[in-house]
Every structure is written in C-alpha cells, then in structure tokens.
C-alpha positions in Angstrom: 0.0 -0.1 0.0 1.2 3.5 -0.9 1.6 5.3 2.5 0.6 9.1 2.9 3.0 11.7 3.9 4.1 15.3 3.2 7.8 16.3 3.1 9.1 19.3 4.8 6.8 22.5 4.7 10.0 24.7 5.2 11.5 23.2 2.2 8.2 23.5 0.3 8.5 19.9 -0.5 5.4 18.6 -2.6 2.9 17.0 -0.4 2.2 13.2 -1.5 -0.7 12.0 0.5 -1.2 9.0 -1.6 -2.6 11.6 -4.1 -1.6 12.5 -7.4 -0.3 15.9 -8.4 -2.8 17.1 -11.3 -0.5 19.6 -13.0 0.8 23.1 -12.6 -2.6 24.7 -11.9 -5.0 25.4 -9.1 -7.8 22.9 -10.3 -9.0 21.4 -7.0 -9.1 24.2 -4.6 -11.6 27.2 -4.6 -10.0 30.6 -5.5 -8.6 32.9 -2.8 -11.6 35.2 -3.0 -14.2 32.7 -2.5 -15.5 31.6 0.9 -14.5 28.2 2.3 -16.4 25.4 0.6 -17.5 27.8 -2.3 -15.8 28.5 -5.5 -16.0 31.3 -8.4 -17.4 30.0 -11.6 -15.4 30.4 -14.8 -17.0 30.8 -18.4 -17.4 26.8 -18.3 -18.9 26.5 -15.0 -20.9 24.8 -13.7 -19.5 21.6 -15.1 -21.7 20.0 -17.7 -22.2 16.3 -16.7 -20.1 14.3 -19.1 -21.9 11.0 -18.4 -25.4 9.8 -18.6 -27.4 10.4 -15.5 -27.5 7.3 -13.6 -29.9 6.4 -10.7 -27.0 7.1 -8.2 -27.7 10.8 -8.7 -30.9 10.4 -6.8 -29.0 8.9 -4.0 -26.5 11.8 -3.6 -27.2 14.3 -1.1 -26.0 17.6 0.3 -24.6 17.4 3.8 -25.1 20.7 5.7 -23.7 21.9 9.0 -25.8 24.9 10.5 -27.5 25.2 7.0 -24.1 25.7 5.2 -23.0 23.0 2.6 -20.2 21.0 4.3 -19.8 18.0 2.2 -21.5 15.5 -0.3 -22.9 12.2 0.8 -24.6 9.2 -0.5 -27.7 7.1 0.8 -26.9 3.5 1.7 -28.4 0.7 4.0 -32.0 0.8 4.8 -32.7 4.3 3.2 -32.1 6.4 6.5 -28.4 6.1 6.4 -25.8 8.3 4.5 -22.1 8.1 4.2 -20.1 11.1 3.8 -16.6 12.6 4.7 -16.4 15.4 7.3 -13.6 17.6 8.3 -12.9 17.2 12.0 -9.6 19.1 12.0 -10.7 21.8 14.3 -14.2 21.1 15.4 -17.1 18.6 15.3 -20.1 19.5 13.3 -23.1 19.5 15.6 -26.1 20.8 13.6 -26.3 18.4 10.6 -29.1 17.9 8.0 -29.2 16.5 4.5 -30.8 17.8 1.3 -31.9 15.2 -1.1 -31.9 15.4 -4.8 -35.5 16.5 -4.8 -34.9 19.3 -2.3 -36.3 17.6 0.9 -34.3 18.6 4.0 -34.1 16.2 6.9 -32.2 16.1 10.2 -29.1 13.9 10.6 -26.7 13.0 13.4 -23.4 11.4 13.5 -23.5 7.6 14.1 -19.8 6.5 13.6 -16.6 7.9 12.4 -13.5 6.1 11.0 -10.7 8.2 11.8 -8.5 6.6 9.4 -10.4 8.4 6.4 -12.8 10.8 8.0 -15.5 8.6 6.6 -18.8 9.2 8.6 -22.0 7.4 8.9 -25.0 9.6 9.5 -28.4 8.6 10.7 -31.2 10.6 8.9 -34.6 11.3 10.3 -36.2 9.9 7.2 -37.0 6.4 5.8 -37.1 5.0 2.2 -34.6 7.4 0.5 -33.3 6.1 -2.8 -30.3 3.9 -1.8 -27.2 3.7 -4.2 -25.6 0.5 -5.7 -22.4 -0.2 -4.0 -19.4 -1.2 -6.0 -16.0 -2.9 -5.0 -13.1 -0.6 -4.7 -10.6 -3.6 -4.5 -11.5 -4.9 -7.9 -10.7 -1.4 -9.8 -8.2 -1.7 -12.6 -5.4 0.6 -13.1 -6.5 3.7 -14.9 -10.1 2.4 -14.8 -12.5 5.4 -15.7 -14.3 6.8 -12.6 -16.8 9.7 -12.1 -16.7 12.1 -9.3 -20.1 13.6 -8.3 -20.5 16.3 -5.8 -22.5 19.2 -4.9 -21.0 22.6 -5.0 -22.1 26.3 -4.6 -20.8 28.6 -7.4 -20.5 32.5 -7.6 -22.0 33.5 -10.9 -21.7 37.3 -11.6 -21.2 38.0 -8.0 -24.0 36.0 -6.7 -23.9 32.9 -4.7 -26.2 30.2 -6.4 -27.9 27.1 -5.0 -25.8 24.0 -4.7 -25.7 22.1 -7.9 -24.7 18.6 -8.7 -21.3 18.5 -10.5 -19.4 15.8 -12.4 -15.8 15.1 -13.6 -14.0 12.2 -15.0 -11.2 10.7 -13.0 -9.0 7.5 -13.4 -7.8 5.0 -10.7 -4.1 5.0 -9.8 -2.1 1.9 -10.8 -1.7 0.6 -7.2 -5.5 0.9 -6.3 -5.9 -2.9 -5.9 -3.4 -3.1 -3.1 -4.7 -0.1 -0.9 -7.4 -1.6 1.4 -8.2 1.6 3.3 -7.7 4.5 0.7 -7.0 4.6 -3.0 -5.7 7.3 -5.3 -7.2 9.0 -8.3 -6.0 11.5 -10.9 -7.3 13.2 -14.0 -6.8 11.4 -17.2 -3.9 12.9 -19.0 -4.8 15.8 -21.3 -8.2 16.0 -19.7 -8.0 18.3 -16.8 -11.4 20.1 -16.7 -11.8 23.8 -16.1 -13.5 23.2 -12.8 -13.1 25.2 -9.6 -12.9 22.5 -7.1 -14.0 18.8 -6.2 -15.6 19.0 -2.7 -15.0 16.7 0.0 -17.4 13.6 0.2 -17.6 13.6 -3.6 -19.2 10.1 -4.5 -16.6 8.4 -6.8 -18.3 5.7 -9.0 -17.5 3.6 -11.8 -18.9 4.3 -15.2 -22.2 2.2 -14.4 -22.7 4.4 -11.3 -21.7 1.8 -8.6 -20.1 3.6 -5.6 -16.4 2.9 -5.3 -15.5 5.4 -2.5 -15.8 9.1 -1.1 -13.2 11.8 -1.8 -11.3 12.8 1.5 -10.6 16.0 3.2 -8.4 18.5 1.7 -6.4 19.8 4.6 -5.6 23.2 3.1 -5.9 24.8 6.5 -2.8 23.0 7.5 -0.9 23.0 4.3 0.1 25.8 1.7 0.1 24.0 -1.7 3.5 25.0 -3.2 3.7 26.5 -6.7 0.1 26.5 -7.1 -0.1 22.7 -7.8 -3.5 21.1 -7.6 -3.7 18.0 -5.3 -6.7 15.5 -4.8 -7.0 13.9 -1.5 -7.0 10.1 -1.1 -10.4 8.4 -1.6 -12.0 6.6 1.3 -12.8 2.9 0.0 -16.4 2.2 0.0 -15.5 -1.4 1.2 -13.7 0.0 4.4 -16.4 2.9 4.7 -19.3 0.3 5.0 -17.6 -1.2 8.1 -19.2 1.7 9.9 -22.5 -0.1 9.7 -21.1 -3.0 11.8 -22.5 -3.1 15.3 -19.3 -3.6 16.7 -17.4 -1.0 15.1 -16.8 1.1 18.2 -15.0 -1.8 19.7 -12.4 -2.0 16.8 -8.9 -0.9 17.7 -8.7 1.9 15.2 -12.2 3.2 16.1 -10.5 5.8 18.4 -7.4 6.3 16.6 -5.7 9.7 15.3 -7.1 11.6 12.3 -3.5 12.8 11.6 -0.1 13.0 13.2 2.9 15.6 12.5 6.4 14.5 13.5 8.9 17.5 13.9 12.7 16.8 14.6 13.7 20.3 14.5 15.0 20.0 11.0 11.6 19.4 9.3 8.1 18.3 9.6 6.3 15.1 8.2 2.7 15.3 8.2 0.8 12.0 7.9 -2.9 12.0 7.3 -5.5 9.1 7.2 -4.0 5.7 7.5 -0.3 6.3 8.1 2.5 3.8 8.6 2.1 1.6 11.7 -1.2 3.0 12.4 -2.5 0.5 15.1 0.6 0.4 17.0 0.9 4.2 17.2 -2.6 4.2 18.3 -2.0 1.8 21.2 1.1 3.5 22.2 -0.6 6.8 22.7 -3.5 5.2 24.5 -0.9 3.9 27.1 0.7 7.4 27.5 -2.8 9.0 28.1 -3.6 6.4 30.7 -0.5 7.0 33.1 -0.3 10.7 33.7 -0.2 12.5 37.0 0.1 16.1 38.0 -1.0 18.8 35.7 1.4 21.6 34.8 0.6 24.8 36.5 -0.7 27.7 34.4 2.6 29.6 34.6 4.4 26.5 33.1 2.4 26.6 29.9 3.9 28.3 26.9 2.4 31.5 25.5 0.9 31.8 22.0 1.4 28.1 21.6 0.3 26.4 18.3 1.0 22.6 18.2 1.8 22.6 14.5 4.3 25.4 14.5 7.8 24.1 13.8 9.7 24.2 17.2 13.2 25.2 15.7 16.5 23.3 15.3 17.5 21.4 18.2 15.1 22.6 20.6 13.1 19.4 21.0 11.3 16.7 18.9 7.5 16.8 18.6 4.7 14.4 17.8 1.3 16.3 17.3 -1.7 14.1 17.1 -5.3 15.3 16.2 -8.6 13.1 16.8 -11.9 13.4 15.2 -13.5 13.2 18.8 -11.8 14.0 21.9 -10.0 11.5 23.8 -9.8 10.9 27.5 -6.4 11.6 29.5 -6.5 9.7 32.9 -4.2 8.9 35.8 -2.6 5.4 36.2 -5.7 4.6 38.6 -8.2 5.6 35.9 -9.2 9.0 37.3 -10.2 11.3 34.3 -7.9 14.4 34.2 -8.9 16.0 30.8 -10.4 15.5 27.3 -8.2 16.5 24.5 -8.9 17.1 20.7 -5.2 17.4 19.9 -2.1 16.2 21.9 1.5 17.4 21.4 4.3 15.3 23.0 7.8 16.7 23.3 11.0 14.9 23.9 14.7 15.4 23.4 14.3 18.8 25.0 17.3 21.1 25.4 19.5 20.7 28.4 17.9 17.3 29.4 14.5 19.0 30.3 11.6 16.6 30.9 9.3 15.2 28.4 6.2 17.1 28.1 2.5 16.7 26.8 0.4 19.6 25.9 -3.3 19.1 24.9 -6.1 21.5 23.8 -9.6 21.5 22.4 -10.9 22.4 18.9 -9.3 25.3 16.7 -5.9 24.6 18.5 -6.6 26.1 21.6 -4.1 25.1 24.4 -5.7 24.0 27.7 -3.3 22.3 29.6 0.0 19.9 30.0 1.4 17.2 31.9 5.1 16.0 32.5 5.8 12.7 30.9 7.8 9.7 32.1 11.4 9.5 31.0 10.7 6.3 29.2 8.8 6.7 26.0 10.2 3.7 24.3 6.9 2.2 23.2 6.0 5.3 21.3 9.4 5.9 19.9 9.2 2.2 18.3 5.8 2.8 16.9 6.5 6.2 15.2 10.0 5.1 13.8 8.7 4.2 10.4 7.3 7.9 10.3 10.5 9.4 11.5 12.4 7.8 8.7 10.4 10.0 6.3 12.0 13.1 8.0 14.9 15.0 6.5 18.3 13.3 7.2 16.9 10.0 7.5 
C-alpha cells in the first residue's frame, strides 16, 4: 500500500498524501476570493455532466452543518443512512441535516466515524430514501475510468447560487487494488477539466454508477500548496467505509485512533494524514501514555501563544502532534479522568535534558493544559519510527 506523507513544509516539498499531482494549476481548490467550501465560476462552470445520468444521482445528497454546505454524501443501507466525509480538524459538526436530490431537508446525526479516512455514517430522520448501488474498490483496474459527483455552490456574476450536482472524469491510480483503506485517483492525461474544485465527500463511482469511494478531506488549513499545484486527497474506499455499519465498529482498535499525526525533529516536519504507517501500533502507544499521567502543569508553566503545528526550531526538541476526530480521555494510572483532548502534542529530546512534556487542547488549536511525561517513551518511539524515517536526514 502506498503510504501518505508530506515532506518538509520549510523546504516547500511537494505533498504526497497517496494522491496525484494534477498539473501546474490550481484545479482542486476554491479561488482565494471565495469563502470556504465555495468557488467562483469560470465561463465553463458549472460543469456540464459528461456522463449519462444514473440512478445514483438520486442517492447523492448535500450534507449541511448549520445550514451551510459542508460535504456531499450518499444514501446507503436501509434508506435512512448516509455515508459522507467530514472535516474534524478543528471542530465536530453539531447541527447537521441533509438535502436530497429532490430538495427535501431532513435532520441528521453522526452515528460512527472512521478516523483513518474521515468517513462518517449519518443517521437521517427519514425512511425510504433512494439507496445507491455499492461497488467494489478492491476490484478497480489501473487507469479505470471513474466519475466524481459532488454538490457545489458557485459564484456567478457576483451572486452565490444554490448547490448544484457537478461531475468530473477521473482515473484510478495503478496501485489501487493493493490499498485496503484509501486509494488514489487522478485526472486522465490531457483532460484536466476547467472546474473550480471537487468537494469533500464527492461520490466516486464507476461508469455504471456503482459507488467505489468518497473523496477525503483537503487539509488546506494545514498546508500551503506549493507552486500552485492542484492536489486531490485520497479516496476513502467504499469497502472500508461500509464497516461503519457494523454493530461492533466502536470496539475495533482503530475506532478511536488519530485523524492525523505530525512529527517534527527540529529540521523538518512530516505530516501523515489518514491511514499512516504503523497506525494501530501508534494508536496503542498513545493510549498507554494517556492512561498513566499525573499532576497537571501549572498555568505559569504553559507556553504563551503556543500552536502545536508550529515548527519548534533546530535542536530545541522533537515533537509529535496528534489530532483526533472526537476528543480522547486523559486519565491517571488509577483511571481518574484528568482531561479530554481534541489534539495532543508530545515533546521529547528537549534542550538541556528538560523533562518530556505533553500539551493538549480543544478544537481550533486552543491550548488548555499539559503534563510532565515519564522519561521512558520507548513504546511510542518504536511505534513512530517508520514515520520518523520520512524526516529530513533519515
């Protein structure tokens, strides 16, 4: 399986998140003048559907948070469930509804999240919605034609229009069959369409309309895309996304795993999104640390103006910052709850032999507290070693 990582932001390395660079143009992100999740139309926008309209179009829905378009989703299961991909980087959506192809609006709530991909199962307060045909991502052939379908609002002559269903042709990358969790796509050579963006949760189907996956989150709030290159996030395989329907999904080892991790050795930073190397071992090692903490740091011991994704500087220390879809619990060795954290930043190899530290915080990167860590972090160091190998100088 191709692993997902990004090279040093300081050196403007290209980001390879098991995705494919589409060419020297910004063809997957909204223009700078457009609000998040929206885009400015060009002369050829909105995109004209290049394929015959399939029944799957009736199963594709808008997913809104507080009335604002947040993602695209697809109806599955018994007609009251929707699969989508939501962005949990800074907060958890808490006021969701869906809008069907026919314009009906129904409240929805989060039932399960797969942090490896951001795939999310929604329960909709409706029954009998048109259900999509499910395909098999594992059987896709290299360069097989795929179709992305997604809802998007466009600015046309200065006015924001209603969300419309868009389509674009894609192709599966050569290593698709070996990727059990995510797979990659790219625009076919010579056919990069003139489109403003492809929205998260875009439903990826084969030419017959069978669903193969959902487009992942574009973490453009973390990364600055170098040189204006367009980048597509990895696709959450439908085979794996359907695991969210399993009654025992919450008991699986990866159900509470990280959404992303960033490793900084003072010389460069490697970001790993979605299903990164040694995922399960990293998850377990972190949980063990969270379960044996003690006295919190005093307020005066906390840094000022701290941001966990800020590069800490040469030789100052090494840092691992972990972000979760939902907050995780931090406890003492006897199980006493100490804190809940949306993100955690662990520091070791600190200057002058200073003790290892753990900082934690809520959504939107707010620092809330910290703990001194034991000297022995060997389990975590072993688990993240495959990730550290991607850093400069390794």
